[in-house]
N, C-alpha and C positions, 0 to 999 in steps of 0.2 A: 503493500497500501503504499500510496507517496505521500509525504508531507509537505502540503506549502508552506512556504517562507517569506516573509512580510522584507519590503525593501526598506533597508534603514535609511535612505535616503526620503523616502516617504513618511515614515514614523519620525525623523526627525523634523519633518516640515511639519506634520500635525502637530507637534508637540508644541512648535514655535508659535503657529497660527492659536492654540488654544491657550497660550500665556498671554500674549496681546491680549486677548478678547478680555481677559482680567484686568489690564491693566490703563484702561481708557476712560475710566468713569461711566462705563453703560454705553458709550458711542464708539464705535468701531465699524472698518472698512475690510474689504478683502485684503487690502493690501498692508494693514498695520495700522495706517492713519487714522489718528481721530479725528472722528467726523464731528458735523455741526452738530450743535444739539434740535437746533428745530430747522424742518424744512422752510426752503426758501422757497416764497412764492413773488411771483411779479405781476404786478396789475397794471393795466392802463386805467390812468384818472383822467375820463373825459371830459370836456367844459363843464364848468359848474359852477355857485357862486354859495357863499355864504354870507347871512345877514343878519344885524343885529334887531332884539324881539321890536324895538322899536320900528325900522324899517320892516319888518315882517307884515307889521298891521298897516302901517303905510301902505301896503301894496296889498295887502289881503285884507284888510278890514278889524276894527279894533275886537280885540282880546284874542286874535287867530293864533293859534299854536301848529308847528309843524306836524305835518298828519307822516308818521313814518311808512315806506312804499318798500323799502327793501333796506337791508340790515349788510354794512359795509364789510369787510374780514377786520377790521380793528375791532375790538368790543366796543360797545356804547355809540358808535355812530353811524351812520344812516340815509341814504338818498330820500327825499321826502318827496312827497304824490306833488309839492307847490313846484311850479315854476316861473321861470319870468321870460320878459322880453329884453335883451338888452340892444340898446339902440347908440350905434355911434354918430361919427361926425356922417353930413348929408344923408341922415336917416336912413344908411347902413343897420339892417337889423339882423339880430340872431333870436330866435323862436325858439319856446321851450327850453331853456337853459336851467336844470335840476337845481333846486336847492339841495344841499348837505346841513345835515342838523347833528348835534343839537346848534341852536342857536349860540351866536359869539359876539365878543364886544367890540367887532368891526365887522364893518359891509367889505368885502373884496371878490371880483370875478377872478376865475381862475381860467385862460384860453392857452390853447397851442397857437403857435405863431401863424400859421394857415388861416385859423379863425380871426385872427388879429387884423392880420392883410385885406380878409375880407369887410372887417368893418371899418378898415381905413385907419386901424390903429398902430400904433410903433409903440409896442410894450416891452417894459424893459424883464430880464429874468432876476427873479425875484423866491427869498424864502417867503412863506404864507406868512402875514403880517406886517412885512416888510413894504411899504406903499411909498416909500421914498422916489420921487421923480417918474412919479408913475402919472398916466392921463385918467381922466374919467368918463363916464357917458352916463346914460339915463337908464334905469330898469325901469319896466312897465308892467304892474300886475291886475288882477280884475278890479282892484280897489279904487288903484290910483300909481302915481310915478314918481319915484325920486330920483335925484341928482348924486351921482358921485363924485365927487370932487378929484376924487384921486382911488386908487385902489383895483383898477383893471393889469394885471399881471400875467406873465408866464411862471407858472408854480416851477422851481428849479430840480429836476429828477433829484429823489432823496431814497432813503432807505429806514424805515421805522425798526426799531433794535431797543430788545429787551437786555435787562441783564447778563443773564446768559451768553447771549449774542457779540456783545459787547468785549464779554471775555475771550471768548474764544477768537474774535478777531482782531483783537488787540488795537480795541479803537474807544473813543468816548464820545458824549456829543459834541457836533460840531465839527470833526474829524470827517475824512473822506476817500470814500472806496471807491473800487473800479468795478465795471459789472459786464462781465465776457458770457454773450449771447450768441450759441450754435444754433444756427438754421440755415435755411436757404439763402438767405443774407444775413450773414454772420457779421459782428461786430462789438468792438470793445466800447463804452460808454463810460468818460471818464466823470470822475471828481463828482460821484451821487454823499449827497450830504445827509452825514449821519444822525439822525434824529431817537434819541433816546427817552424813555421813557418806564417805568416799572411795569406797568403792564401789556406793554408791545407786542406783537405779534413781527416774526423777521416777515416785511414787506418791503418790497420796492413800488414804487411807482413812478410811472412814466405817463408822459403827456401821449395822445394821438399821433400828432406826429414821430416821436420816437418809437411808439410802438409799430408802428406802421411801417418806418426806415429798415427795422430790424425783422418784420415780421414776425411779429411774437406768439402770433397761433401755432407757426410750425417751428417753434426752437424745441431743440432736441436736449439743450443742457446749458446750462444756468450757472454764473458762479461769481462770486462776489470775491473781490483779493486787493489788496494793498499796492 
């Protein structure tokens, strides 16, 4: 009767892999490199606006509150049923621009560059809430119209991160990371702003121009790196 023998190199490889799997805090890959604690999600953030409670009531009527339509990936945030018409120079308009909730302490509109061109506006790339040197526009709702003196921006590409994510990538709030996207239109998008909060999920926000440029729906690999 023949006796089967185990290949020594195979045994050693299996032992090394078992040891590596016990020394990476529960996160490991086939090559032994520690894996990210959370799955990377990349979403396109289409044009939208944020409003104060006061502006909401001026647009939709006294006592109006936002009606959640769809929950967003980040907990506590939602797309509302309410939408407005944005009116730029020479009466160019974007209709059905959805409001995101909850209400904020400032009103602003976030557009892609192609949206701004259509409206006839030259908008800066800014972090949310930074309205310096930004143009304004009119917002029209079913109950009234308001004029924003400023607040029309292209929200710069960014990544939401929690504490475990910042530890893994070695960054802090306000730092920058790069995003590699493999698709049939592969590209590297540089200088994503890191936005850190205790309850944040790991998520990159691109605008529609960026999502279309890399054909995000066809992406086969996503990677954040310094």
